[in-house]
Backbone bond lengths (Angstrom), bond angles and torsions (degrees), N, CA, C in turn:
res aa  C-N    CA-C-N  psi(-1)  N-CA   C-N-CA  omega(-1)  CA-C   N-CA-C  phi
1 P - - - 1.460 - - 1.514 111.50 -
2 K 1.313 114.77 144.21 1.464 121.80 179.14 1.530 109.95 -71.42
3 P 1.355 118.35 134.79 1.465 119.21 178.16 1.526 110.43 -62.51
4 T 1.301 116.12 142.13 1.462 119.76 -179.87 1.524 110.29 -86.69
5 V 1.300 113.95 147.00 1.459 121.05 178.35 1.520 107.00 -114.64
6 S 1.316 115.67 128.86 1.462 118.55 178.85 1.522 109.06 -65.37
7 P 1.317 117.02 149.25 1.464 119.71 179.42 1.530 111.20 -61.85
8 C 1.299 115.48 144.03 1.462 120.98 179.46 1.530 109.40 -71.53
9 P 1.334 117.68 123.98 1.474 121.00 179.35 1.535 111.13 -84.02
10 H 1.316 115.71 73.70 1.464 121.83 -175.20 1.533 112.59 -50.16
11 E 1.326 116.57 -51.19 1.468 119.68 -175.32 1.522 112.03 -61.28
12 Q 1.333 117.15 -41.46 1.465 119.68 -179.18 1.534 110.96 -67.92
13 I 1.330 117.05 -36.35 1.469 120.11 178.85 1.526 109.66 -68.41
14 I 1.329 117.49 -40.44 1.468 120.95 176.57 1.524 109.74 -62.54
15 E 1.316 117.89 -40.98 1.469 121.51 177.44 1.530 110.76 -61.14
16 L 1.338 117.61 -42.60 1.470 120.87 176.63 1.526 110.50 -60.63
17 Y 1.326 116.02 -45.60 1.466 121.67 178.81 1.531 110.05 -56.03
18 H 1.329 117.74 -49.13 1.461 121.35 -179.44 1.532 111.84 -65.14
19 R 1.315 117.69 -38.95 1.471 121.10 -177.86 1.532 111.69 -71.11
20 I 1.324 116.22 -44.04 1.470 120.01 -174.40 1.527 111.85 -82.19
21 L 1.321 116.74 -28.16 1.466 121.84 -179.63 1.540 109.67 -120.80
22 P 1.323 117.22 66.20 1.468 119.93 -173.00 1.527 114.51 -64.53
23 T 1.332 117.98 -21.49 1.467 119.62 179.65 1.525 112.22 -92.40
24 A 1.322 117.27 -4.56 1.466 120.79 179.11 1.524 110.06 -73.86
25 R 1.314 115.25 160.47 1.467 119.66 177.58 1.516 109.58 -59.63
26 R 1.305 116.40 133.65 1.463 122.87 -179.93 1.518 110.04 -73.48
27 V 1.326 116.00 146.00 1.457 121.43 172.59 1.522 106.26 -79.98
28 V 1.319 116.58 118.94 1.453 121.82 -179.16 1.520 110.51 -104.62
29 S 1.326 115.65 -37.72 1.460 120.88 -178.42 1.521 109.06 -130.99
30 W 1.316 116.85 122.18 1.459 121.98 -179.48 1.535 107.51 -99.41
31 T 1.324 114.97 88.43 1.456 122.11 -174.40 1.526 111.48 -76.93
32 A 1.313 115.88 167.81 1.465 121.02 177.17 1.529 110.82 -61.30
33 T 1.313 117.33 -36.48 1.470 120.93 178.75 1.517 110.52 -64.09
34 R 1.319 117.38 -48.00 1.463 121.29 179.41 1.524 110.67 -63.52
35 K 1.302 115.72 -41.77 1.463 120.70 177.49 1.528 110.02 -58.60
36 G 1.333 116.24 -42.49 1.459 120.96 178.56 1.517 113.03 -63.17
37 Y 1.340 117.32 -41.37 1.473 120.82 177.86 1.527 110.51 -60.12
38 L 1.324 116.85 -48.81 1.464 120.18 -177.53 1.522 110.89 -66.71
39 Q 1.317 116.88 -42.25 1.467 120.92 178.15 1.531 110.36 -58.81
40 A 1.328 116.99 -42.33 1.471 121.12 -179.96 1.525 111.15 -63.44
41 R 1.337 117.61 -46.26 1.470 120.27 179.51 1.528 110.02 -62.67
42 W 1.316 117.91 -37.95 1.470 123.32 178.83 1.519 110.13 -62.77
43 R 1.316 116.94 -45.72 1.463 122.08 -173.97 1.537 113.54 -77.63
44 E 1.325 118.19 -24.62 1.465 122.30 -173.74 1.525 114.12 -62.89
45 D 1.316 116.93 -28.20 1.464 119.85 -173.33 1.526 108.73 -148.87
46 K 1.307 115.95 126.85 1.469 120.90 -177.58 1.526 112.26 -57.81
47 T 1.335 117.15 -33.87 1.467 119.12 -178.97 1.526 111.83 -64.70
48 R 1.330 117.87 -23.86 1.468 121.49 -179.86 1.522 112.37 -81.50
49 Q 1.314 117.14 -2.77 1.456 121.36 -175.52 1.532 111.34 -90.56
50 S 1.330 114.53 47.99 1.463 120.31 175.31 1.521 108.57 -152.05
51 L 1.301 115.95 147.29 1.465 120.39 178.19 1.521 111.23 -66.58
52 A 1.324 116.97 -29.83 1.470 120.54 178.42 1.530 110.33 -62.15
53 W 1.335 116.71 -39.80 1.466 120.20 179.19 1.532 109.38 -62.70
54 W 1.324 117.03 -45.24 1.470 120.96 -178.61 1.528 111.40 -67.46
55 E 1.313 117.34 -34.53 1.454 120.16 176.13 1.524 110.00 -61.08
56 K 1.329 116.97 -46.31 1.471 120.77 178.45 1.529 110.50 -63.76
57 F 1.332 117.13 -42.06 1.468 121.19 178.86 1.535 110.22 -56.53
58 F 1.326 116.88 -49.75 1.462 120.04 -179.25 1.527 111.71 -67.10
59 K 1.315 118.58 -32.82 1.471 120.98 176.02 1.528 110.11 -66.61
60 D 1.327 117.07 -38.45 1.467 120.26 175.44 1.529 110.19 -63.02
61 V 1.328 116.78 -43.33 1.465 120.96 177.51 1.529 109.57 -59.99
62 A 1.329 117.23 -43.18 1.467 122.03 -177.78 1.530 111.99 -61.13
63 E 1.318 117.66 -25.71 1.463 121.39 179.67 1.522 112.77 -81.71
64 S 1.328 117.57 -12.71 1.461 121.39 -177.75 1.525 110.74 -84.87
65 D 1.312 115.76 116.08 1.463 120.08 178.01 1.528 110.77 -60.41
66 F 1.315 117.58 -41.18 1.459 120.56 -178.32 1.522 111.55 -65.03
67 L 1.339 117.67 -50.55 1.461 120.51 -176.35 1.518 112.80 -65.20
68 C 1.325 117.05 -24.42 1.469 120.97 -177.10 1.528 113.00 -102.08
69 G 1.324 116.95 13.60 1.456 119.89 174.03 1.508 115.36 74.86
70 R 1.324 117.16 21.29 1.470 120.22 -179.60 1.531 112.39 -97.65
71 V 1.338 116.36 13.06 1.457 121.62 176.63 1.522 106.95 -113.56
72 R 1.316 116.43 131.63 1.460 121.40 -178.41 1.532 110.23 -57.60
73 G 1.319 116.07 136.33 1.460 121.58 176.97 1.520 111.09 -73.91
74 K 1.316 115.31 172.98 1.466 120.35 174.94 1.523 108.10 -62.88
75 P 1.328 117.59 158.12 1.470 119.51 -179.44 1.539 111.36 -50.87
76 G 1.324 115.21 127.58 1.454 120.86 179.32 1.517 114.89 82.72
77 E 1.334 117.84 -0.98 1.468 121.29 -179.57 1.523 110.67 -118.83
78 S 1.313 115.14 152.20 1.462 121.16 175.31 1.526 109.44 -74.92
79 P 1.322 117.76 157.73 1.467 119.84 175.31 1.536 110.11 -62.73
80 F 1.321 115.85 150.39 1.463 120.67 174.56 1.525 108.00 -69.31
81 H 1.328 116.84 141.80 1.462 121.70 176.59 1.518 107.15 -142.81
82 S 1.326 116.33 117.83 1.465 120.19 -177.71 1.524 111.21 -71.76
83 D 1.321 115.45 162.11 1.460 121.48 171.81 1.533 107.06 -132.18
84 L 1.303 117.30 175.26 1.464 119.85 -174.17 1.519 111.82 -60.36
85 E 1.321 118.01 -43.76 1.462 119.23 -179.93 1.523 110.63 -60.03
86 W 1.322 117.63 -44.33 1.462 121.11 179.57 1.527 109.97 -60.65
87 L 1.335 117.08 -42.32 1.467 121.25 -177.68 1.523 112.94 -63.70
88 I 1.334 117.50 -33.32 1.467 119.83 -171.93 1.523 114.32 -101.61
89 T 1.344 118.26 0.05 1.463 117.44 172.26 1.528 106.77 -70.24
90 Q 1.315 115.48 145.56 1.464 120.27 -168.98 1.525 114.34 -52.99
91 G 1.328 118.30 -50.74 1.461 120.48 -176.82 1.519 113.14 -62.57
92 N 1.319 117.10 -45.21 1.467 120.84 179.84 1.523 110.91 -67.35
93 F 1.318 116.39 -41.05 1.462 122.21 179.48 1.533 110.44 -57.57
94 I 1.337 116.09 -45.35 1.470 120.92 179.50 1.527 110.26 -63.01
95 K 1.327 117.26 -42.22 1.471 120.00 178.81 1.519 111.10 -60.17
96 I 1.330 116.80 -39.71 1.466 120.35 178.49 1.521 109.79 -65.44
97 L 1.345 117.34 -44.83 1.461 120.47 179.17 1.529 111.48 -63.00
98 E 1.331 116.37 -32.39 1.463 120.98 179.03 1.527 111.96 -83.57
99 E 1.328 116.46 6.13 1.459 124.24 174.51 1.527 114.13 65.41
100 K 1.325 116.97 31.41 1.463 120.50 178.69 1.523 111.72 -63.62
101 Y 1.322 117.98 -28.98 1.461 121.26 -173.80 1.527 114.10 -106.91
102 V 1.323 116.90 15.43 1.464 120.86 176.65 1.527 107.70 -71.70
103 N 1.322 116.78 136.01 1.463 121.16 178.96 1.523 110.54 -58.79
104 N 1.334 116.25 136.37 1.469 122.67 178.38 1.519 112.61 56.30
105 R 1.319 117.75 32.49 1.468 122.83 -176.20 1.525 112.35 -57.27
106 G 1.312 118.22 -37.79 1.455 120.74 -174.43 1.508 114.95 -65.74
107 Q 1.303 119.33 -15.04 1.450 121.55 -174.07 1.523 113.83 -74.86
108 E 1.323 118.25 -32.85 1.461 117.92 -176.88 1.522 114.26 -101.28
109 G 1.333 117.02 -1.39 1.466 120.51 178.29 1.512 112.43 82.75
110 P 1.326 116.45 172.24 1.467 119.74 -176.23 1.520 112.85 -68.59
111 R 1.305 114.80 147.58 1.462 121.05 177.65 1.525 108.33 -89.20
112 K 1.317 116.84 139.57 1.458 120.44 178.36 1.514 110.07 -76.62
113 V 1.319 115.24 136.02 1.468 121.93 -178.25 1.511 108.34 -120.12
114 A 1.317 116.48 131.51 1.461 120.47 176.18 1.520 108.65 -77.28
115 L 1.295 117.27 130.39 1.467 121.73 178.49 1.489 111.52 -102.33
C-alpha cells in the first residue's frame, strides 16, 4: 500500500507566514496555482509535513536580508522582497533550502548535502 500523506494545512501555513514575516506581502487570494505549489512542497518530503518545519522555514527566511528586502536594490530600483508564492515555487524553494540567501553565506563555504 502507498503511504498516506496528511492533507496540507494551507490556512495554518499562511498564518505562520503572516506571523513570522509581518512585513512581507500579505496573501490576499489563495489561487489554485498557489495551492498547488504549497501542496507539492508539502508532499515532496515527509519532514515538511509538520507546522513546526514550516515555522522554522519562515524563521530562516526572516533572517535573510535579501529575501526580506533589507538589501539595497539596483540603482533606480526598489529592494527585492519575496512573497509566499515566490518562496514556495519549486526553484526558489530549493535555493532557500540550499541556503543561497543566507547572510554572509560565502564566508563559510558550501554545506555538504547527503544525496
